[in-house]
N, C-alpha and C positions, 0 to 999 in steps of 0.2 A: 706363234712362238713355241719353241721348244722347251722341254723343263730344265734343260742345262743354262739356255738363255735366261730364262725367267730368275734362276738362281744368282747369276751374275748381276743382273739389275737391281734384284733385292739387296744383294751385298753391298753395292756402290750407293744405294739410296742411304743404308744404314751407316757408310763410312762417311757419308756428306753429312747426314744428321749430325753426327758425333762430332765432326769437325765444327759445325756452325754452333754447336752448344758450348763447344770448348772456347769459339771466340767470342761467345756471348759472354760467358764467365769471365773471360780475360776482360772483356770491356767494361763489365760492372767492376771488377777489380780495379782498373785503371783509374775509376772515377776517385776524388779525394775531397774530402771535407776541409776547408779552410779554417783553420785555428779558431773553433767556437770559444766564447768568452762569456763567463758569468754574467747573466742580464740580457744578453744578446735575445731580441725578438725575430732575428733572422738567421738561416743556414745557408751559406753558401757553398755550391758544389762544383768543384773544378774538372775539366778533362770529360765533360760527358759528351759521348760520341754523337756524331752530327745527326745520325737517324733516330735518335732516341725522343721520344713521346715524352715531353718533360710532364704531362699529366699522369703519366705511368710511375714518376719517380715515388717510391715510398721511404719514408723518413722513420728512423727507430731510435727511441731513447730509452737507453737500459732494456733493450729487447721488447720495447711497448712501441705499437705503432702510433705514430702522431698523426693528429690532423692539422694541416696545414692550409693556408690560404691558397688562392691561383698563383702559380709560380711566375718568374719573369727571368727571361732569357737572353743574354748577351753572349752572341758566338758559342763558345763551348762551356761557358759558365752559366749555372743556372741559381736563382735565388728563391728560396721558399720561405714565406712569411709565416710565422708561428703564432699560436693563440696564446701561450703562455711562454714567458721568459726561459732561457736556459740557466741551469743551477751548477754551480762548481763541483767536479768529481763525475758528473754523469757521462756515460757513454752513448755516442752519436755515431749510427750507421746509415747508410743508404743502400737501395736496391731497386733495380728496374723491375717494377710490380712486386707485389706483397711476398710472392714465393720466390722471386729472383735471387740470385747470389748477393749477399751483402758486402760492402765494402768493410776493410777492418776498422774496428770501433776506434773512433776519436773522443778524447777524454776533455770535457769542458774545462777550462784555464781559469783561473783568478784574474780579475781585471787589476793592471798593474796600478792605475789610478783610478778613483772614483771621487769626482767632486760632489755626485748627489748619490745617494741608495741606488741600487738597482730597482727597476720598476717592478711591482708587485702583477702587472697583468700586460698583455700586449694589444688590448683592445685600442682602436684608432680611435682618437679624440677629436672632435669637430673644434674649430675656431669658436672661443667664446663671442657670443652674439648674444645681447640682452634685449634685443628688438623684436616686437611682434610682428605678425603679418600687417596687421594694420594699427597706425598710432595716430592721435589726435591731440592737441593740446592747444591751450589758449595761453596768452601772455599779457602782461601789462609791465608798465615802466615807463621811462623817460627817453625821449629822442634828442639828440643835440647836433645842431646842424652847422658846420663849420664851412664857409664857402669863400674863396679868393679868387677872382679872375685872373688868368696868367698874365694878361696884359690890361691894367685898369684903365688906360686912356682909350680903351675901345667901349667903355660900357658907360651909361648913365646911371649913376649909382641912386638907390632910392632914398626918401627922407631920412631913414635912420641909416646909422654907419654900419657896415657889413661886419660881422662878427660870429660869435657862437651864439645860436640861438637853441632854447630847449622847450620841449612841449610834451603832453602827454602822450604814451605810446600804448597800444592795444592792438590785437591781431588774434588769428587763429592759423594753425598749421596741421596739415595731416600728410602722411605718406602711407602707401601700401606696397608690398613686395608682390611684384607681378611675375617675376621669374626666379627660381632658386629656393632654396630650403634655409632655414636658419642655421648659421654655422658654415654655410657653403661660402667659397670664395667668390664664385660668381653669383651675382645677383643684380636683377632689375627693379627699380624703384621708381613709382610714380607719386609725385608729391606737389602739393600747392601750399600757399599761404597767402594772407591777406596781411596789410599793415596801414594802420591809421596813425600818421605822425607827421613830420615835418621834413620838408625836402626844397632844395635850392634848384631854381630854373633859370634861363635867361629867354626873353623874348624880343623879337624885333619890332619897334614901334615906329620904324621909319614907313613913309607912304608906300614903299614896296612892300612892306612885312604885314603885321597884322594891327594896324591902329586902332581898330575899333574893339580890341580886346579891352576889358575893364583894368587890367593891369597896366595899361599904358597910360591911364588916367592920372594926372598930376605928374607925371615924371617927365613930359616932354620939352625939349628947350625951344628957343626962339627960332632956331634953324630947322625947318620942316624939313628942309631936303636932305639934313643930314642923316646919319646912320645912327640909331640910339637902339642898343641893346640893353635893356634894363636887367639889373641884376635884382632877382627878387628873392627875399631873404623871409623867413619865419612864416611859411606858407604851409597852411592845412593841406596834408595830401592822403590820398588813397593808393595803394599799390596792392595789386593781384598778380601772382606769377602762377606758372604751371611748368612743372620740372620733370623731364626723363632723365635717370641717373643710372648708370651701368657700372658697376664695381666688378674689377676684374683682377686685381692683385692684392694680397694680403702680407702686411710686415708684421714682423716682431709676434708671430701667431700666438706663442706660448707664453707671451707675457701678461702682467695685469692689464695693460691698454693696448690691445692690437689695434693696427692702423690697416685701413682698407683704401686703396687707390681707386679713384672712380673717374668717369668722363660724364660729363653732362650737357643738357640743352636746355635753356630757361626761356620762356616766352611770356611776357605779360604787358602791363601798360602801368604808368604812373597819371593819376587825375591830380591836378592842382586846383585849389579853390579860387574861381574866377577864372579859369583858363578858357579858351575858346574850344578846346577839344582834349581827349585823353592822348596820351603819347606813348608810343611804343617804348619798351625797353627790354630788350632780348641781350642774350649772352651765350656763347659757346664755351666752355671750359674744362679744366681738369683741376683736380684736388685731393684730399684726403679726408677721411671722416672715422671717428672712433665708433665703433659698433657696442663697446660692453666697457665697463668698468665705472670709476668714479667720473670720468669725462665723457661718458656716452653722448653721442650725437654732436659732439665738439667736431668743427670742421675747419679746414681752410681751403681756400679756392682762388685760381686766376683764370680770368678769360679775355675774351675780346668780344666787344658786341656794340649795341647803339643806345642811344639816350636821347630820344626826340625832344626830351624837354630842354634841352640845350640846342636851342635853334641855330646858333652859329656853326655846330659842328653836328648836324643830325644824323650823320650816316654812320657806318659800321666801321669807326674809327676810335674808339674807346677802350681803353683798358681797364678792366674791373677786378678789383683785389677785395676778397672778403674772407674775415676770420671771426669764427664764433667760439668761446668758450662757455659749455654749460659744466654745471658743478652741482652738487647736493649744498643745499644752504645749512641745514641742521642734518646730517645723515644718521644720527642715532635716533631721532626722533621716530622713525619709521619703524623700528623694532621695538619700541615702547608704548608708543601712544596709538591706539585705533583710530583716533580723530586724523593722524596724518596718512595713516595707511588709507583711509577712505578719500581724503581730500587729495593728495596726490603722489601717496607713497612716501615722497619726502620734498620739501619745496626745493625747487631747483632755481637757480640762479643762472642768467645768461649776460654776457657781455660780448658784444659784435661790432666789428667796426667794419665799414663799406666804404672803399675808395673807388671814385669814378673820376678817370682821368682821360685826357687827349693829350696824350706825348707826343704826338708827330704834329702837333700844331697849336695856333694861338689860343683855341678854345678853352672854356672853363673848366675848372677840376672842383670837385665836390667831395667832402668828406663828412662820414655820417657815423655817429655813435648811438649805440643802443644799450641801456642797462634796465633789467627787468627780472620779473619772476615769472616763471613756466609753470601750468598747472595741467597736469594729466587728466583729460576729460573722460577716459575709458575709466580710469580708476575712480574718478569722483562722482560719476552716475551709476557705473556698472560694479564698482568694487573689485575690478580686474586687475 
């Protein structure tokens, strides 16, 4: 290559570099900051060139370089999340690279209407969640069983007239957070509970059923070939269930009583006094639960399942609806008396209703109501 040719090549490269620098500066100047408002925790940048690395965007506030969270891009618009809110009168500018050409500064404007004062920090807050990784409690109270056959003509009534019966209620329950962290929307819980109370059932006392059951004694009619489904009231029962619950959606995140939407699968059994075997009681359902606040652990659920203690309809054809309201009985005591802090943090009362129906056929329906006091075993024995 001759000396003259080298001079031409160097000159051409210099012109190309100058043109690229001019275009780069014009691209930076073309970017604009969309009207920042007092209290904003994010800055929106419009007209960002397509080939720009958004991680190279530098944001300046009153000529001071700001530290921002990872950026989010939507076509030619980039949003930068801030660590601290913007304040009225401050000048905001942006550049590609710390040493790049900055855009013309844009001044932060006053918010037109503010129902609430501007935030003092832009730190992301987690959902309120008062639940620990592992929780265990025991409860005592009263259970009420209200049983009414859908078609009474199908049943041989027991000696006492069916109605509302009550009996002492006791049990334990626990739950463990298997997946997720406190305050996260997505969580997976494993839980179990046992219940000693009163349950209704029906049992087939015909020759083709289970006539040898002690529950059939004394209630058979003269016609042994007929169908006798005995309505059994006021039966002592033991229930145990294991549940897998998946929480996947949060409603009213910032309120005093946030709500989490869940789906669950519950498998267990019901054992009746004098029954020939234990009966499966399973359900698949969806519902909502409160993870924090005055009504922590209150929930409502609807599902579909089976209740084998009703032998007239033992399959998966029963609709089950459950609602539980849990609340502090004497909320002020836990802040004043060490005794309540040690015993249960605060005595908590619960009211629960359980509806077990066969909506598509003549099978029996059952309604149970439970009222009692819940005691936190972790706090009682370990002071946690």
